[in-house]
N, C-alpha and C positions, 0 to 999 in steps of 0.2 A: 904595954906602952900605948897609949891612945895615937889615933892617927894624926896628920897635921896636914894642912894646904900650904903649899907655897904660893906667894904672889909675887913674881920675877920681878925683882928692882929693874926701872928702866932709869928714864930721865923725869919722871913726874912724882910728885908726892902720892905715896902709894895708902894713905890710911882710908880714902875713901875706896880705892879698889879691894883691900883686906876687908872693908865692912860689907861689901857687896856679896862676900860669900861666908860672912860669920854666921848667917841662918843654919849653914849646912851642919854646926856642931864643933867639930875638931877645932883644936887650935890652928889660929892662922900667921902665917909668919912671912917676913922677906928677907930672911935669912938664906942667902944660896948657898953661903959655905956650910949649914947644918943639912942642907939638901945634898949637897954630893957628899959629905960626909954618912948621912944616914939616908938615904934615899928610900928604903924599905919602910922607913916609918911614914912617908906621905902618901896621900891617896888622890890629889887632885893637884894640877900647876894651872895657874892662870899667868898669864902674859897681858901685858896692859898698854896704854898707849903711848903715843910719843913719835920718834923719827921714823921717815919711810925707811921700808927693808932694801937694803944694797941691790940695787936692779942685777947685778953679776951672779946673785944667788939663784935667779929665776932664768938666767940665761938670757939677760936684755942687756944693752947699753944705756948707760945714765941719760934721761934727759937733764942736760946740764944746768939749765935754767928755773926747771920745775922741780927737781926730786932734791929733799934732803935728808941725808942717809947718816946714820953713826954706825960706823964698820966696827968700831969695838963692841958694841952693844950688839950687834948681830955674831959677834965671836961668842960672846959669853953667852948668848942666848941659846947659842947653835949647841954648846956644852948642855944647857939645861934641857934641851931638846932632845937630845940624845941617850941623858940617863934618863929621861922619862918615858922614851921608846924601850931602853934596854930593862927596863923594872916595870913596864907594860901600866905605868900611870896614866890615866886621862890627861888631857888638856882642854884648857877653855880659854879664848882669845878678846879682849875688847877694843876695838876700833886697831891702832896698828897689832895688836894682839891677833886678832883674827887674820890681819893682812900676813901676819908671820908665819902663821898657821898655814895659811892657804898655800904660800910658797913652799913650806916645808912639805904639803902634803904633794906637791906636784905641779898646782897652778900658778898663774904669774898675775903681773901687775898692771892695770891701766894708770898709767904715772901723774895723771893730772886729769880730775874731772871738775867743772865749775857747779857755783850753785849748791855745793853740799858741806861747807863749809860752817855755816849758821843755820838756826831756826829747827821747827820741828816740820816732820811731814810725813804723812802715811805710806806703810809699805803692805804688800799682800801677804799674808802667811800662809803656810802649805797647808792648813785645816780649812781654810777659807776664810774669807773676810778680811779684814786689815787692821793694824794697830798703828798708834802714833807714836812714833821715835823722835829723838834730836839726831842732830847731824852736825858732827865737828871733825869733817875729814876733807882730804883732796885729791886722793887717791882711790881705787876701787879694784874690788878681787875678781878674777875670771877664775873660777874654780876649776880642778882638773875635771876629768870625764866621768869619776866615780865619786867627785862629791855630792850630795844632797841640796840643792838650795832650799833654805826654810822661810825664808823672807825675802821679798824684792821691792825697789821700789813702785809705789802704786800709778803712778805716774812719770813720764821723762822730765826729769828736773835740770840735766845738764847741758846743754848748748855745743859742748867739744869735749872729745875723748882723746887725750893724748897717751899713746900706744908706747910710742918710744920717742926720741927726740926728732923732731918733725914730721912723725908719723901719726897719723889719725883713724881711729874707729868710727864709723856711723852710727850713732845711736843702739848701742847695746843694752841689754837688761841691765839694770842699775842693782846688784845684788848687795843685800844688807845680813843676811845671816846663811851659815854654811854648817854643815856636818860632814866631817870628813872621814869615812868610817878606816880608809888605810892606816891613819895615824890614832883613831880613837879620840876625836876632838872635834869640840864645835865651837864657835866664833858669832859674835855680833857686832855690826859695822858702828853701831850707836854708843853712847856711853850710859848705859844701867846705873853705873855708880853715882852719878850726880850731874851737875849742868841741868839741872831743871828736867831729866828725863821725865816724858809722860808715865804715868803708872802701868798703861798698858807694856810698854817697853821693859820697864823693871819687873814685871810680872814674866814677860815672855823671857827675860834671862833668867830668872830663879828657877821657873817650871824645867828649863832645859837644861843647865847647870846641874841641876838635883837630879835630875836624869842620869848624867854622864857621872856622878860623885857615886851614883848607887849602883855603879857596876856597869856602866854603858846599855843601859836599857832601851838603847835607841831602835834595838830589833822592831818594836813595836811603832817608832816613827816611821822607818823603813817599812815596815809592812805594808802600813796604811795611806801610805804617802810615796808614789813611785815616781817624785820628780827629781832624776837624775836630771845633771845639766841640759842635754840635748832634748829632754822631755818637760821640760818646766810649765806643768798646766798649758800642755799643749795646743788643746784647742781652745783655753784662756788669751793664749800667748800670740795664737793668729790673729785674733781680733784685737785684743788690747795693746799689743807690741806691733804687730804688723810687721813691717820691713826689719824692725829690730831683731824680732826671732830668726830671721834668715843672719844674720852679722853677728848672734851669740853662736851660730853652728860654723861660720866662717872663722870665729875665732879659735873654735876646737881645732878645726882642719889645720889654721896656719900653725898653732902650737904643735900639732901633730907633726908638721913638716918639718919644723924645729929639731924635731928630738932625735928624727932620723941621721 
């Protein structure tokens, strides 16, 4: 029987998300029922855009005026995630999908950022240089310590970062793409499936989701790129991000203290 790809059903129309992975070859379906019945037939799970992740999942209080979550969706996607983990199925995420995987991998969310909910911008990528991507989100990932940042906003775009209700972070690095080795997952914060995404953003998605689909060949990505979260292009970060680099480390320290 040929392999399949599951595009997890969310609040949004799935056709464009399904089209974003059809180039990989296998049948693409949004049937969660089939996935749970025959998980061994699947080779990739894709989580899509939509509502915010419920903050209690990553151990934070909800920002009541700024976070719009869907607990029922989280409940169903947790079961999809656990099945994928049990059967060692790689996972990929787009926008909220990346945020979901970030939280499942042990990261957390900054619950509101401004100036990321429209338009295009440039993102530094781990291989050097920058690509142009679209931007349609209002939250931002803080990856776990073993997450690899693959792309981050080229310049500071937001003026405020709401960490929890009435609590703020000052000027963190604005993460745009990550690889999570502990759950064999990859995500992008932008929307490569549509909304006029620049071709470079689409190509980045296609290249990296193909790596994941082909057996998790991220060993080469990691080998040639040591930007684990505390070491993201360290020398460049000190120059380009100045005080922001200090705050990224502060975020990791605060999270470690919460876990204790």
